[in-house]
C-alpha positions as CSV (number, residue, x, y, z in Angstrom):
1,M,-23.6,14.0,-6.3
2,K,-21.1,16.2,-8.2
3,H,-18.3,14.2,-6.4
4,V,-19.6,11.0,-8.0
5,Y,-19.5,12.6,-11.5
6,R,-16.0,13.9,-10.8
7,C,-14.8,10.4,-9.7
8,L,-16.3,8.7,-12.7
9,T,-14.8,11.3,-15.1
10,G,-11.4,10.9,-13.5
11,M,-11.4,7.1,-13.7
12,L,-12.8,6.8,-17.2
13,P,-9.4,7.3,-19.1
14,A,-7.6,4.8,-16.9
15,I,-10.3,2.2,-17.4
16,V,-10.1,2.7,-21.2
17,V,-6.3,2.4,-21.3
18,L,-6.3,-0.7,-19.1
19,T,-9.0,-2.4,-21.1
20,L,-6.9,-2.0,-24.3
21,T,-3.8,-3.7,-22.8
22,S,-2.9,-7.4,-23.4
23,P,-4.7,-10.1,-21.4
24,A,-3.1,-11.9,-18.5
25,R,-4.5,-14.3,-15.9
26,A,-5.6,-11.8,-13.2
27,Q,-5.9,-14.4,-10.5
28,D,-2.2,-15.4,-10.8
29,Q,-0.8,-12.0,-10.0
30,T,-0.9,-9.1,-7.6
31,L,-3.5,-6.5,-8.7
32,F,-4.0,-2.9,-7.9
33,G,-7.4,-1.3,-8.0
34,A,-9.5,1.9,-7.8
35,R,-13.1,2.2,-6.9
36,I,-15.9,4.7,-6.4
37,G,-18.7,4.0,-4.0
38,Y,-21.5,5.2,-1.8
39,Y,-21.9,4.9,2.0
40,T,-25.6,4.4,2.7
41,D,-25.8,5.7,6.3
42,L,-23.5,8.6,5.6
43,E,-25.3,9.3,2.4
44,E,-22.1,10.3,0.8
45,P,-19.9,9.1,-2.2
46,S,-16.4,7.6,-1.7
47,V,-13.3,6.8,-3.6
48,G,-10.7,4.1,-2.8
49,G,-7.6,2.2,-3.7
50,E,-6.6,-1.4,-3.1
51,L,-4.1,-4.2,-3.5
52,V,-5.1,-7.8,-4.1
53,T,-2.6,-10.6,-3.7
54,R,-3.0,-14.4,-3.3
55,V,-2.1,-15.9,0.1
56,A,-3.4,-19.4,-0.5
57,S,-5.4,-21.3,-3.0
58,S,-8.5,-19.1,-3.6
59,V,-7.7,-16.9,-0.6
60,Y,-6.6,-13.3,-1.2
61,F,-5.4,-10.5,1.0
62,N,-7.1,-7.2,0.0
63,P,-5.8,-4.2,2.0
64,N,-7.6,-1.0,0.9
65,V,-8.3,2.6,1.9
66,E,-11.5,4.6,1.2
67,Y,-12.2,8.3,1.5
68,A,-15.8,9.4,2.0
69,F,-16.8,12.9,0.9
70,V,-18.4,13.9,4.2
71,D,-19.3,17.6,4.7
72,R,-17.1,19.4,7.1
73,S,-15.0,16.3,7.9
74,N,-12.3,14.0,6.6
75,F,-13.6,10.4,6.9
76,L,-11.2,7.5,5.9
77,T,-11.4,3.8,6.3
78,F,-8.3,1.6,6.4
79,N,-9.3,-2.0,5.7
80,F,-7.3,-5.2,6.0
81,D,-9.7,-7.6,4.3
82,F,-9.3,-11.2,3.2
83,H,-11.6,-12.9,0.7
84,Y,-12.3,-16.3,-0.7
85,D,-12.9,-16.7,-4.4
86,F,-15.6,-19.3,-5.0
87,P,-15.0,-21.8,-7.8
88,V,-17.1,-20.8,-10.9
89,S,-17.2,-22.0,-14.4
90,G,-17.9,-18.6,-16.2
91,N,-15.8,-15.6,-17.1
92,Y,-16.3,-14.0,-13.7
93,Y,-15.2,-14.1,-10.0
94,L,-17.5,-14.4,-7.0
95,W,-16.0,-13.7,-3.6
96,A,-16.9,-13.3,0.1
97,G,-14.7,-12.0,2.8
98,A,-14.1,-10.2,6.0
99,G,-11.4,-8.3,7.9
100,P,-10.5,-5.7,10.5
101,A,-10.8,-2.0,9.8
102,I,-9.9,1.3,11.2
103,L,-12.3,4.2,10.8
104,Y,-10.8,7.7,11.1
105,N,-13.0,10.8,11.3
106,N,-11.4,14.3,11.5
107,P,-14.1,17.0,11.7
108,D,-13.3,20.5,10.7
109,G,-13.1,23.0,13.5
110,P,-12.3,22.6,17.2
111,R,-13.8,19.1,17.5
112,E,-11.2,16.3,18.0
113,S,-10.7,13.5,15.6
114,D,-12.1,10.0,16.3
115,T,-10.6,6.6,15.5
116,D,-12.9,3.5,15.7
117,F,-12.1,-0.1,15.1
118,A,-14.5,-2.1,13.0
119,A,-15.0,-5.4,11.1
120,D,-15.8,-5.6,7.4
121,F,-18.0,-8.2,5.8
122,L,-18.0,-8.2,2.0
123,L,-19.4,-9.9,-1.1
124,G,-18.4,-9.1,-4.6
125,I,-18.5,-10.1,-8.2
126,G,-15.8,-9.3,-10.8
127,F,-15.9,-9.8,-14.6
128,G,-13.2,-10.7,-17.1
129,R,-11.6,-13.8,-15.5
130,D,-9.1,-14.2,-18.3
131,S,-8.2,-10.5,-18.6
132,N,-5.7,-8.2,-16.8
133,V,-8.6,-5.8,-16.1
134,V,-11.3,-6.9,-13.7
135,P,-14.3,-4.5,-13.3
136,Y,-16.3,-5.4,-10.2
137,I,-19.2,-4.6,-7.9
138,Q,-18.8,-5.1,-4.2
139,G,-21.0,-4.6,-1.1
140,K,-19.5,-4.1,2.3
141,L,-21.0,-4.0,5.8
142,I,-18.8,-2.1,8.2
143,A,-19.7,-3.3,11.8
144,A,-18.7,-0.6,14.3
145,D,-20.2,1.7,16.8
146,D,-21.6,3.6,13.9
147,S,-22.1,0.7,11.4
148,D,-22.6,1.5,7.7
149,F,-23.0,-0.3,4.4
150,S,-21.2,0.7,1.2
151,I,-21.6,-0.3,-2.4
152,A,-18.6,0.1,-4.7
153,F,-17.8,-0.1,-8.4
154,G,-14.2,-0.6,-9.3
155,V,-11.6,-1.9,-11.6
156,R,-8.5,-4.1,-10.7
157,F,-5.5,-4.2,-13.0
């Protein structure tokens, strides 16, 4: 749990600075993001970074990487997600998506690393449609040999 507090404390100054900048239409530009999350099967927190760019009307490419704080191991996911933004009338986004993923687990000690291919299925909601800062919540199912579910809280800017 101390990892979650450390992640939140580290992200707080960036969120405050980004919130105070001038507004722009977030859906019309390439955005970068940072997130903290929790993997339910691993029972461990995670941090991640992402890029979001439009590839067609309401369709976005969202490559991202996440690091889960697994004891005695380095666990990373490399995700190549696409998502569709549903038309909404409020000051929020609602999206669903999917994409391929690479899961990399490198345990400490003599055990060899393991790479697994997976598929992501995600659903999210972001707030601040008319702002250059988009806080969001996203759930993601990782379908693999060892499937998992993660919930993440992040900000795109």
